[in-house]
Backbone as CSV, one residue per row, in Angstrom:
resi,resn,N_x,N_y,N_z,CA_x,CA_y,CA_z,C_x,C_y,C_z
1,MET,9.396,-8.463,-22.209,8.175,-8.903,-21.380,8.119,-10.384,-21.295
2,SER,8.157,-11.078,-20.355,8.067,-12.499,-20.136,6.740,-13.039,-20.366
3,ASP,6.799,-14.210,-20.971,5.274,-14.783,-21.179,4.948,-15.716,-20.025
4,PHE,5.815,-15.874,-18.934,5.572,-16.583,-17.760,4.591,-15.700,-16.845
5,VAL,3.562,-16.175,-16.602,2.655,-15.442,-15.704,2.032,-16.234,-14.763
6,ILE,1.904,-15.890,-13.508,1.110,-16.700,-12.420,-0.287,-16.062,-12.335
7,SER,-1.292,-16.774,-12.205,-2.663,-16.229,-12.272,-3.424,-16.959,-11.303
8,ILE,-4.460,-16.486,-10.706,-5.376,-16.999,-9.768,-6.574,-17.706,-10.552
9,ARG,-7.036,-18.792,-10.002,-8.282,-19.433,-10.459,-9.479,-18.657,-10.178
10,ALA,-10.525,-18.986,-10.897,-11.782,-18.344,-10.507,-12.255,-18.791,-9.066
11,GLY,-12.645,-17.899,-8.379,-13.182,-18.149,-7.019,-12.027,-18.031,-5.842
12,GLU,-10.783,-18.050,-6.324,-9.682,-17.916,-5.349,-9.549,-16.442,-4.939
13,LYS,-8.988,-16.196,-3.852,-8.857,-14.895,-3.417,-7.339,-14.584,-3.176
14,LEU,-6.961,-13.337,-3.584,-5.643,-12.816,-3.277,-5.493,-12.692,-1.682
15,LYS,-4.309,-12.983,-1.221,-4.164,-12.693,0.282,-2.896,-11.847,0.525
16,PRO,-2.895,-11.346,1.676,-1.748,-10.386,2.093,-0.475,-11.276,2.050
17,ILE,0.516,-10.700,2.024,1.960,-11.280,1.909,2.801,-10.681,3.028
18,SER,3.736,-11.397,3.564,4.739,-10.866,4.480,5.730,-9.942,3.659
19,LEU,5.864,-8.696,4.150,6.649,-7.778,3.529,8.135,-7.624,4.111
20,MET,8.986,-7.174,3.354,10.311,-7.000,3.768,10.470,-5.794,4.718
21,ARG,11.378,-5.747,5.599,11.489,-4.721,6.480,12.509,-3.855,5.803
22,LEU,12.623,-2.446,6.047,13.434,-1.596,5.551,14.591,-1.510,6.402
23,THR,15.817,-1.230,5.855,17.017,-1.200,6.618,17.601,0.151,6.224
24,SER,18.140,0.792,7.354,18.705,2.072,7.320,20.215,1.848,6.841
25,VAL,20.607,2.939,5.942,21.954,2.924,5.455,22.576,4.245,5.842
26,ASP,23.890,4.178,6.103,24.494,5.545,6.356,25.040,6.192,5.112
27,ASP,25.466,5.393,3.995,25.916,6.053,2.949,25.319,5.355,1.731
28,PRO,24.247,5.968,1.117,23.608,5.548,-0.057,24.395,5.311,-1.289
29,ASP,25.509,6.186,-1.442,26.332,5.903,-2.636,27.047,4.648,-2.525
30,GLU,27.551,4.278,-1.347,28.189,3.040,-1.156,27.174,1.889,-1.589
31,LEU,25.963,2.012,-1.129,24.988,0.908,-1.502,24.811,0.948,-2.942
32,LEU,24.818,2.041,-3.779,24.354,2.070,-5.070,25.631,2.020,-6.012
33,LYS,26.797,1.839,-5.628,27.952,1.886,-6.433,28.011,0.931,-7.461
34,ASP,27.481,-0.206,-7.350,27.507,-1.311,-8.332,26.407,-1.334,-9.344
35,PHE,25.637,-0.134,-9.251,24.464,-0.158,-10.248,24.706,0.956,-11.169
36,ASP,24.115,0.760,-12.354,24.278,1.790,-13.384,23.333,2.830,-13.015
37,GLN,23.653,4.100,-12.815,22.949,5.057,-12.370,21.734,5.475,-13.195
38,ASP,21.739,5.073,-14.391,20.537,5.349,-15.389,19.402,4.206,-15.069
39,ASP,19.727,3.242,-14.264,18.802,2.039,-13.967,18.155,2.499,-12.647
40,ILE,18.557,3.415,-11.932,18.077,3.685,-10.701,16.862,4.681,-10.648
41,ILE,15.814,4.304,-9.845,14.602,5.254,-9.853,14.396,5.484,-8.296
42,ILE,14.395,6.763,-8.106,14.142,7.199,-6.670,12.827,7.794,-6.535
43,GLU,12.068,7.267,-5.526,10.782,7.656,-5.182,10.839,8.440,-3.929
44,PRO,9.718,9.413,-3.728,9.775,10.076,-2.599,9.355,9.105,-1.249
45,LYS,9.783,9.371,-0.113,9.491,8.533,1.017,8.318,9.323,1.785
46,TYR,7.290,8.552,1.943,6.200,9.159,2.624,6.239,8.584,4.087
47,ASP,5.932,9.513,5.073,5.969,9.222,6.522,4.548,8.631,6.828
48,GLY,4.439,7.525,6.552,3.072,6.863,6.894,3.158,5.414,7.300
49,PHE,1.939,4.864,7.079,1.733,3.451,7.412,1.751,2.432,6.259
50,LYS,2.658,1.448,6.064,2.463,0.584,4.936,1.273,-0.284,4.949
51,LEU,0.463,-0.169,3.829,-0.689,-1.066,3.764,-0.714,-1.829,2.393
52,GLN,-1.449,-2.948,2.478,-1.571,-3.742,1.303,-3.133,-3.649,0.998
53,VAL,-3.504,-3.250,-0.212,-4.834,-3.101,-0.627,-5.058,-4.170,-1.705
54,ILE,-6.081,-5.036,-1.454,-6.506,-6.137,-2.367,-7.967,-6.165,-2.756
55,LYS,-8.049,-6.025,-4.106,-9.582,-6.175,-4.446,-9.580,-7.522,-5.069
56,THR,-10.387,-8.422,-4.475,-10.471,-9.773,-5.030,-12.049,-10.259,-4.863
57,ASN,-12.467,-10.890,-6.083,-13.910,-11.246,-6.210,-14.707,-10.144,-5.781
58,GLY,-14.451,-8.959,-6.238,-15.262,-7.677,-6.153,-15.303,-7.056,-4.819
59,GLU,-14.466,-7.648,-3.811,-14.415,-6.999,-2.406,-13.039,-6.441,-2.072
60,PHE,-13.057,-5.362,-1.473,-11.695,-4.762,-1.042,-11.336,-5.185,0.367
61,HIS,-10.073,-5.403,0.453,-9.464,-5.775,1.854,-8.273,-4.975,2.001
62,ILE,-8.022,-4.284,3.125,-6.909,-3.560,3.471,-5.997,-4.164,4.620
63,TYR,-4.916,-4.416,4.454,-4.145,-5.128,5.475,-2.780,-4.331,5.818
64,THR,-2.392,-4.531,7.087,-1.182,-3.968,7.445,0.049,-4.825,7.069
65,ARG,1.218,-4.304,7.280,2.473,-5.088,6.739,2.454,-6.478,7.409
66,ARG,1.883,-6.663,8.624,1.843,-7.882,9.210,0.667,-8.843,8.927
67,GLY,-0.228,-8.378,8.061,-1.348,-9.202,7.597,-2.624,-9.000,8.306
68,LYS,-2.750,-7.890,9.220,-3.721,-7.675,9.968,-4.773,-6.862,9.301
69,GLU,-5.949,-7.461,9.101,-6.980,-6.803,8.261,-7.582,-5.590,9.084
70,LYS,-7.528,-4.484,8.205,-7.917,-3.052,8.700,-9.050,-2.391,7.721
71,THR,-9.752,-3.194,6.956,-10.557,-2.800,6.005,-11.670,-1.830,6.624
72,ASP,-12.249,-2.369,7.664,-13.434,-1.481,8.198,-13.030,-0.128,8.787
73,ASN,-11.765,-0.010,9.021,-11.167,1.262,9.649,-11.283,2.353,8.520
74,PHE,-11.332,1.945,7.331,-11.199,2.990,6.300,-12.306,2.942,5.100
75,PRO,-13.543,3.095,5.582,-14.597,2.990,4.488,-14.540,4.123,3.441
76,TYR,-14.062,5.291,3.916,-13.781,6.320,2.997,-12.764,6.244,1.888
77,LEU,-11.806,5.404,2.156,-10.796,4.971,1.172,-11.389,3.908,0.181
78,ILE,-12.079,3.009,0.819,-12.749,2.088,-0.203,-13.493,2.795,-1.272
79,SER,-14.452,3.665,-0.909,-15.245,4.303,-2.023,-14.274,4.982,-3.029
80,ALA,-12.998,5.526,-2.676,-12.218,6.131,-3.579,-11.393,5.163,-4.551
81,LEU,-11.509,3.866,-4.149,-10.788,2.862,-4.815,-11.716,2.084,-5.862
82,GLU,-12.814,2.406,-5.954,-13.788,1.620,-6.702,-13.362,1.158,-8.012
83,ASN,-12.614,2.068,-8.777,-12.239,1.774,-10.116,-11.067,0.896,-10.387
84,ILE,-10.557,0.444,-9.227,-9.531,-0.574,-9.348,-10.045,-1.818,-9.883
85,PRO,-9.419,-2.386,-10.827,-9.883,-3.752,-11.399,-9.946,-4.801,-10.431
86,ASP,-10.762,-5.851,-10.496,-10.936,-6.946,-9.674,-9.564,-7.808,-9.728
87,ASN,-9.248,-8.524,-8.670,-8.129,-9.275,-8.527,-6.837,-8.539,-8.750
88,THR,-6.768,-7.375,-7.991,-5.627,-6.544,-8.228,-5.121,-6.358,-6.646
89,PHE,-3.788,-6.297,-6.600,-3.068,-6.205,-5.235,-2.089,-5.145,-5.320
90,LEU,-2.233,-4.050,-4.468,-1.365,-2.991,-4.535,-0.811,-2.747,-3.147
91,GLU,0.366,-2.102,-3.153,1.167,-1.841,-1.891,1.163,-0.282,-1.874
92,GLY,1.029,0.184,-0.628,1.223,1.770,-0.676,1.409,2.200,0.823
93,GLU,1.431,3.483,0.974,1.672,4.175,2.292,0.445,4.924,2.565
94,LEU,-0.245,4.638,3.793,-1.337,5.517,4.304,-0.650,6.668,4.921
95,VAL,-1.055,7.928,4.482,-0.572,9.116,4.915,-1.525,10.017,5.397
96,TYR,-1.235,10.868,6.449,-2.094,11.965,6.844,-1.382,13.310,6.732
97,VAL,-1.937,14.295,6.000,-1.160,15.543,5.752,-2.129,16.628,6.196
98,TYR,-1.460,17.510,6.932,-2.143,18.746,7.355,-1.260,19.916,7.280
99,GLU,-1.547,20.989,6.641,-0.692,22.132,6.430,0.598,21.765,5.932
100,LYS,0.547,20.796,4.743,1.740,20.477,4.037,2.671,19.636,4.846
101,ARG,2.229,19.151,6.063,3.135,18.333,6.807,2.517,16.969,7.070
102,GLN,3.322,15.931,6.908,2.873,14.485,7.334,2.987,14.176,8.712
103,ASP,1.988,13.451,9.265,1.943,13.179,10.570,1.843,11.663,10.960
104,LEU,2.843,10.929,11.089,2.817,9.428,11.182,2.018,9.119,12.440
105,GLY,1.969,9.860,13.537,1.314,9.610,14.739,-0.265,9.449,14.528
106,THR,-0.775,10.347,13.758,-2.143,10.394,13.486,-2.499,9.008,12.602
107,VAL,-1.605,8.760,11.561,-1.944,7.521,10.786,-1.895,6.345,11.724
108,THR,-0.946,6.195,12.487,-0.837,4.989,13.393,-2.027,5.024,14.276
109,THR,-2.474,6.046,14.760,-3.657,6.044,15.668,-4.901,5.537,14.895
110,LEU,-5.060,5.958,13.569,-6.199,5.559,12.892,-6.187,3.926,12.583
111,VAL,-4.989,3.518,12.267,-4.783,2.085,11.970,-5.029,1.152,13.256
112,ASN,-4.434,1.734,14.353,-4.555,0.781,15.520,-5.621,1.034,16.539
113,SER,-6.535,1.929,16.031,-7.767,2.181,16.887,-8.837,1.186,16.501
114,SER,-9.867,1.176,17.320,-11.082,0.349,16.964,-11.589,0.899,15.743
115,VAL,-12.527,0.136,15.087,-13.178,0.640,13.959,-13.868,1.965,14.136
116,GLU,-14.813,1.966,15.162,-15.572,3.084,15.524,-14.773,4.298,15.895
117,THR,-13.682,4.098,16.647,-12.720,5.279,17.137,-12.152,5.680,15.686
118,SER,-11.452,4.911,14.940,-10.809,5.168,13.676,-11.705,6.126,12.833
119,ILE,-12.920,5.620,12.625,-13.748,6.428,11.834,-14.151,7.764,12.265
120,GLU,-14.454,7.852,13.629,-14.804,9.079,14.312,-13.522,10.047,14.261
121,LYS,-12.468,9.615,14.639,-11.188,10.477,14.498,-10.982,10.990,13.096
122,ALA,-11.056,10.247,12.090,-10.893,10.549,10.676,-11.907,11.641,10.303
123,LYS,-13.111,11.616,10.604,-14.026,12.623,10.460,-13.819,14.005,10.971
124,LYS,-13.086,14.062,12.119,-12.655,15.345,12.836,-11.370,15.835,12.421
125,LEU,-10.603,15.228,11.702,-9.333,15.577,11.338,-9.351,16.770,10.244
126,PRO,-8.565,17.900,10.540,-8.573,19.011,9.684,-7.762,18.831,8.299
127,GLY,-7.025,17.790,8.219,-6.227,17.454,7.120,-6.785,16.333,6.265
128,GLU,-5.858,15.696,5.511,-6.375,14.530,4.602,-5.682,13.353,4.900
129,VAL,-6.419,12.214,4.838,-5.792,10.925,4.840,-5.861,10.354,3.451
130,GLY,-4.781,9.780,2.982,-4.590,9.282,1.584,-3.879,8.187,1.540
131,LEU,-3.914,7.461,0.337,-3.069,6.369,0.125,-2.133,6.764,-1.021
132,PHE,-0.882,6.433,-1.060,0.120,6.689,-1.999,0.529,5.262,-2.458
133,PHE,0.158,4.809,-3.606,0.553,3.541,-3.943,1.941,3.585,-4.728
134,TYR,2.760,2.644,-4.525,4.052,2.495,-5.050,4.380,1.191,-5.766
135,ASP,3.409,0.150,-5.560,3.798,-1.062,-6.093,2.555,-1.789,-6.525
136,ILE,2.436,-2.434,-7.752,1.388,-3.329,-8.111,1.893,-4.754,-8.174
137,LEU,1.358,-5.668,-7.402,1.909,-7.001,-7.393,0.966,-7.806,-8.313
138,TRP,-0.333,-7.740,-8.143,-1.177,-8.507,-9.032,-2.101,-7.336,-9.812
139,TYR,-2.364,-7.638,-11.103,-3.216,-6.855,-11.747,-4.187,-7.698,-12.533
140,LYS,-5.441,-7.587,-12.289,-6.501,-8.374,-13.039,-6.311,-9.880,-12.940
141,GLY,-5.733,-10.255,-11.814,-5.567,-11.639,-11.666,-4.254,-12.247,-11.991
142,LYS,-3.298,-11.429,-12.440,-2.036,-11.894,-12.952,-0.980,-11.190,-12.149
143,ASN,-0.041,-12.110,-11.701,1.188,-11.631,-11.045,1.988,-10.811,-12.015
144,VAL,2.246,-9.567,-11.653,3.024,-8.715,-12.504,4.391,-8.285,-11.853
145,THR,4.703,-8.878,-10.761,5.944,-8.552,-10.164,7.324,-8.715,-10.944
146,SER,7.180,-9.434,-12.031,8.508,-9.515,-12.881,8.368,-8.493,-14.125
147,GLN,7.395,-7.725,-14.127,7.331,-6.754,-15.163,8.136,-5.528,-14.914
148,PRO,8.605,-4.857,-15.909,9.498,-3.693,-15.604,8.793,-2.524,-14.830
149,PHE,9.436,-1.592,-14.117,8.793,-0.682,-13.314,8.041,0.311,-14.199
């Protein structure tokens, strides 16, 4: 574990970052041939909408991959995240699941709709809207991106 840590000062806020775009590959084995197989971790791919969730100075903010704030569209998610420590930055996938199937179209509609429309549509959905987190960039005010998975 490295002793080098970047932290934020009191009163500063964490802000969204520009995220890498995914690239499609035809042959994963070719891509992974130079890596030790024991060092490779494979995670499930969720068919959803990438979001950045930041809790800073006691307030939650939800941003799209391009940095557009969508916090007000998802008040029901904020209440579920209350136990996340202050000054924490998470990346995840917003997913809608109904009858064991994911539906990207529904998630995209919720993200891109007005606040009022998004909240009303979510109330009428028969399935569940959820966030699957896969990365922690900051934890309690410290940059943890150099820490082991």
